[in-house]
N, C-alpha and C positions, 0 to 999 in steps of 0.2 A: 683112222681117217677113212673116209668112204672110198670104194674102189674107183669111182669117177675121178676124184681128186688125185689119186695116185697114178692114174693112167695119163693124165695131162702133164706134159713136161713143165717143170718149174719155170724155165726160161720163157715160156709162152704165156704165163699167167697174166702179165700186164696187157697182152693183146686180148685175152679173154675178157678182162674187166673193161677195156676200151669198147669191145663189142657189146657188153652189157649196157654201158652208158649210151652207146649209139642206139640200141633198141629202145631205151627209155626216151631218148630224143625223138625217135620215130613215132613212139606212142604219143608224145606231147604234140608233135606236129600233126598227127592224125586227128587228135581231139580239136586242134585249132582249125585246120584246113578242111577236114571232112565233117567233123561234128559241130563246127562253128562255135566252139567254146574259146572265146578270146582270153589270152593270158593277161595277168596283171604284171606289175613291175617286178614283184618278188618271184613270179613264175619265170620271167626272163632271166633273173639272177640265177635261179636253180639250173636253168639250161646252160648258162655259162660255166657253172661248176662242172657239169657233165662234159662240156667241151674240153675243160682242163683235164679231166680224167682220160678222155680220148687222146688228147695230145701227149700226155705223159705215157699212157699205155703204148701208143704207137712209137714214141721216141725210145722208150726202154726196150720194148719188144724188138724194134728194128735194130737197136744197138746190139742186142744179144744174138740176133740172127747174123748181122754183119760181122761181129766179133765174138765168136763162140767162147773165147777165153773170159769174157765179161760175165758169163753165166754164174760165176762164183759170187757175184754181187746181186744175183737175182732176188734173194730175200729182202735186201735193203731197197731195191727198186719196187718190190711188191709192197713193202711197208709204206713207201712214199705214195703209191697209188691208193693204198688203204687210208692214209691220212686225209687225202682229198675226199675220198668217199665218206669218211667219218664227218668231215666238214659238211658235205652234202646232206648227210642224214640229220645233223644238228640244225642246219639252216632250214631244211624242209620241215622238221618238227617245229621249229620256231614259227614258220609260216602257217603250219596247220593250227598251232595254238592261237594264232591271230584269227584264223577263220572260225575257230570254235569259241572265240571271245574269252579265252583263258587269260590273255594279256593283251595290252594295247600294241598296235603296230605303228609303223612310221606314219606320221601325219600326212605325208605327201600322197599316200594311196589308200587311206581308209575313209570311211564315211564321216568320221569326226574330224577329218583332217582340215588343216588350214593352209595347205601348201599352195604355192603360187602356180597359177595356170595361165597360159597366154591366151589372148583373145582368139588367135587362130585355132588353138586347141578346142576352145569352147565352140566356135563356129563349126569346126569339123565334126565335133560330136553331135551338134544339133542337126547337121545335114546328114547324119548317119554314115559319114565317111570313116569315122574313128570312134569305136565304142569306148565308153568310160567304164573301166573295169576296176573295181575296188579290191584291195588285197585282203580285206576282212570278210569277204563273201565267197564261199566255196561255189565255184561254177558247176561242179558235178560231184556227186558222192555215190559210193557203193558200200552198202552195209554200214553206213554212217561214217565212212572214212573218205576224206577228200583226196584229190589228186596229189596235193602236197603231202598228205599223210601216207599215201602209198609210196610216194617218192622217198619219204623218210624211212619207211620199212624196208623197201628194196635196197636203198643205198646202205642202210645198216647191215642188211644180210650180206651184201657184196663186200662190205668192209670186213665183216666178221670172217667170211670165208677167206678173204685175202690175208688177214692176220694169221689164221690157222695154217694156210699154205706157207706163208713166210716163216712161221715158227718151225713147220716141218722141214723147210729148206735149211734152216740154221742147224737143226739136229742131224741132218744127213751129211 
């Protein structure tokens, strides 16, 4: 295990993962509000998953701070956070696959979709008040990887680290 991981208390790991998800949300909000890259429906879903990681991390971390005796359950709390991060990685990879046209996405937010849209949504889009953002079009890429792709990679790395730390906690 790397020295950085051994220096960080096991009972604080859920807080660290909550902080990582918060940084990812700050990045997403920066792209949206500073870079003007409007998110699609699946992007919002990915944000909600990270909000769940933040909630779990704060709840578990807060519990172990308030009740130090609960630290013996830290590996299981870490595994719970890792499970949500794995879901985030899978969901983001699915979204990235939709953007790369590897598979079809939901009809409600793709160019081939036949989802129902209200008249007020169409008028708002025509007036420029609300952009129409398709889930199968990457708004931004770097080195050929979209934001959803980076979210998948970062979420998978966070989950992998959490699983490694949880296993270390079970062994100690």
